[in-house]
C-alpha positions in Angstrom: 4.4 -1.8 25.3 4.4 -5.4 26.1 1.3 -7.6 25.8 0.4 -7.3 29.4 0.4 -3.5 29.2 -1.8 -3.7 26.1 -4.3 -5.9 27.9 -4.4 -3.6 30.9 -4.8 -0.5 28.7 -7.6 -2.0 26.6 -9.5 -2.9 29.8 -9.5 0.8 30.9 -9.6 2.6 27.6 -10.6 0.7 24.5 -9.3 3.2 21.9 -6.3 2.6 19.7 -4.8 3.9 16.4 -3.7 2.0 13.3 -1.7 4.2 10.8 -1.6 2.9 7.2 0.7 4.2 4.5 2.5 3.3 1.3 6.1 2.9 0.0 6.1 4.6 -3.4 7.8 7.2 -5.4 7.6 10.8 -4.1 9.8 12.6 -6.5 12.9 13.8 -4.6 11.4 12.9 -1.2 11.7 9.6 0.6 9.8 6.6 -0.8 8.4 6.3 2.7 6.6 9.7 2.8 3.1 8.2 3.3 4.0 5.8 6.1 6.2 8.4 7.8 3.4 11.1 7.8 0.6 8.7 8.8 2.5 7.3 11.8 3.9 10.7 12.9 0.6 12.5 12.9 -1.0 9.6 14.8 1.8 9.6 17.4 1.9 13.4 17.8 -1.9 13.5 18.2 -2.1 10.6 20.6 0.8 11.5 22.8 -1.0 13.7 25.4 -3.9 11.3 25.5 -1.9 8.1 26.1 -3.8 6.2 23.4 -1.7 3.4 21.9 -0.6 3.8 18.3 0.3 0.5 16.5 3.3 0.6 14.1 2.3 1.8 10.7 1.3 -0.6 8.0 3.9 0.5 5.5 2.6 -1.1 2.3 -0.5 -0.1 0.5 -2.1 0.1 -3.0 0.4 1.9 -5.3 -0.1 0.3 -8.7 0.0 3.6 -10.5 3.6 4.0 -9.5 4.7 0.4 -10.2 7.1 1.6 -12.9 9.2 3.6 -10.4 11.9 1.6 -8.7 11.4 1.3 -5.0 7.6 1.4 -5.2 6.1 -1.7 -3.4 2.5 -2.3 -4.0 0.0 -4.9 -2.7 -2.7 -6.3 -4.9 -6.2 -5.4 -3.9 -7.0 -9.0 -3.0 -4.0 -9.1 -0.7 -4.8 -5.7 0.8 -8.4 -6.8 1.7 -7.0 -9.7 3.6 -4.3 -7.6 5.4 -6.8 -5.0 6.6 -9.3 -7.6 7.8 -6.6 -9.6 9.6 -5.3 -6.5 11.4 -8.8 -5.5 12.5 -9.5 -9.0 13.7 -6.2 -8.9 15.7 -7.1 -5.5 17.2 -10.5 -6.7 18.2 -9.0 -9.8 19.9 -6.7 -7.5 21.8 -9.7 -5.9 23.5 -9.9 -2.6 21.6 -13.4 -1.5 20.6 -12.7 2.0 19.2 -10.2 2.1 16.4 -9.0 5.1 14.5 -7.3 4.2 11.1 -5.1 7.1 10.1 -4.5 6.9 6.4 -1.5 8.6 4.6 -2.1 7.5 1.0 -5.0 8.3 -1.3 -4.7 5.0 -3.1 -5.6 3.2 0.1 -9.2 4.5 -0.1 -10.6 0.9 -0.7 -9.7 0.3 2.9 -12.7 2.3 3.9 -14.9 -0.1 2.0 -13.2 -3.1 3.6 -13.7 -1.6 7.0 -17.4 -1.0 6.3 -17.9 -4.6 5.3 -15.9 -5.8 8.4 -18.0 -3.7 10.7 -21.2 -5.5 9.6 -19.7 -8.6 11.2 -18.5 -6.7 14.3 -21.4 -4.4 15.5 -19.7 -4.0 18.9 -16.8 -2.1 17.3 -16.5 1.5 16.1 -13.9 2.3 13.4 -13.1 5.7 12.0 -11.2 6.2 8.7 -9.2 9.4 8.7 -7.4 10.7 5.7 -5.3 13.1 7.7 -4.0 15.4 4.9 -7.4 16.1 3.4 -9.4 16.4 6.6 -11.5 19.6 6.4 -9.4 22.0 8.4 -6.0 20.6 7.3 -7.0 20.7 3.7 -8.3 24.3 4.1 -4.9 25.2 5.6 -3.1 23.6 2.7 -5.2 25.5 0.1 -4.8 28.8 2.0 -1.0 28.2 1.9 -0.8 27.3 -1.8 -3.6 25.8 -3.9 -1.1 24.2 -6.3 -0.7 21.2 -3.9 -0.4 17.6 -5.1 1.3 14.2 -4.8 5.1 14.6 -4.2 4.8 18.4 -4.2 5.6 20.8 -1.5 2.6 19.7 0.6 4.4 16.4 1.5 7.8 18.1 1.9 8.4 18.2 5.7 11.7 18.1 7.5 11.0 14.5 8.3 10.3 13.4 4.7 13.3 14.8 3.1 16.5 13.0 2.2 19.9 14.2 3.3 21.9 15.7 0.5 19.0 15.7 -2.0 18.1 19.2 -3.3 14.6 20.1 -4.3 14.0 21.7 -7.7 13.2 25.4 -7.5 10.5 25.5 -10.3 6.8 24.7 -10.2 5.4 22.0 -12.4 2.3 22.4 -14.5 -0.8 20.4 -13.8 -0.7 16.8 -15.1 -3.6 15.7 -17.4 -5.4 13.6 -14.9 -8.0 12.3 -17.3 -5.3 10.8 -19.5 -3.3 9.7 -16.5 -6.2 7.6 -15.2 -6.5 5.6 -18.4 -2.9 4.5 -19.1 -0.6 1.9 -17.5 2.1 2.6 -15.0 4.9 2.9 -17.5 3.0 5.6 -19.5 2.1 7.3 -16.2 5.9 7.5 -15.4 6.5 9.1 -18.8 3.8 11.7 -18.1 5.0 12.8 -14.6 8.7 12.2 -15.1 10.1 12.9 -11.6 6.8 12.0 -9.9 5.4 15.4 -8.8 1.9 15.9 -10.1 2.0 19.7 -10.1 3.2 22.7 -8.1 6.3 23.7 -6.2 8.5 21.1 -4.6 9.2 22.9 -1.4 7.8 25.7 0.8 9.3 27.4 3.9 9.4 25.3 7.0 7.3 27.7 9.1 4.5 27.2 6.6 4.8 23.5 6.8 4.9 23.4 10.6 1.8 25.6 10.7 0.0 23.0 8.5 1.3 20.2 10.7 -0.1 21.8 13.9 -3.6 21.9 12.3 -3.3 18.3 11.2 -2.2 17.1 14.6 -5.0 19.0 16.3 -7.6 17.7 13.9 -6.4 14.1 14.3 -6.5 14.5 18.1 -10.1 15.5 17.9 -10.8 12.3 15.9 -9.4 10.4 18.8 -11.3 12.3 21.5 -14.7 12.9 20.0 -17.8 11.4 18.3 -17.4 7.7 19.2 -20.6 5.7 19.4 
């Protein structure tokens, strides 16, 4: 879209979508898993509705993985400014209903930033959607395999894999999350080694596509329903 198309669209339908992700270690998968999945689920969900999807914000809060090469993390103070600036820009563009589709658990402080921002913008409605742990999507994941975690099979889709990189065939035991939470990034790397928290690294594509169908449908409902 060009700026004139955006202006015309916002005048007739004031909904838009902002995906947010992260660039961080995901074991044998792409560093860009979280941004890829956030943007794709948003685009797939919005496509039949014609609701604009802004390009994904690729960088997020990933300090836990700072010891893994390729991980790029913003400080919390920077992230607060980025989220507020983007919302300000979306508001100036004429949009009044904004769905933020989040692809990274570490970005959860964005929900607090949004809550504070809304107090200064009572004419705007913003939803914060963790697509992978939305109720029906998470239920589908758990029904498929309850050993699901960061960098495990649950993030292994055809579009997050790297050509020529084979996935291990074993399942990893559960990381000690209590200890993991109280140590620095370098000791975290020692604890999780390749980066998978626990579980298998890959499951059959038919299972993954079935999960994706649920996630897209659930995200589409967020676009369509329950706006003030």
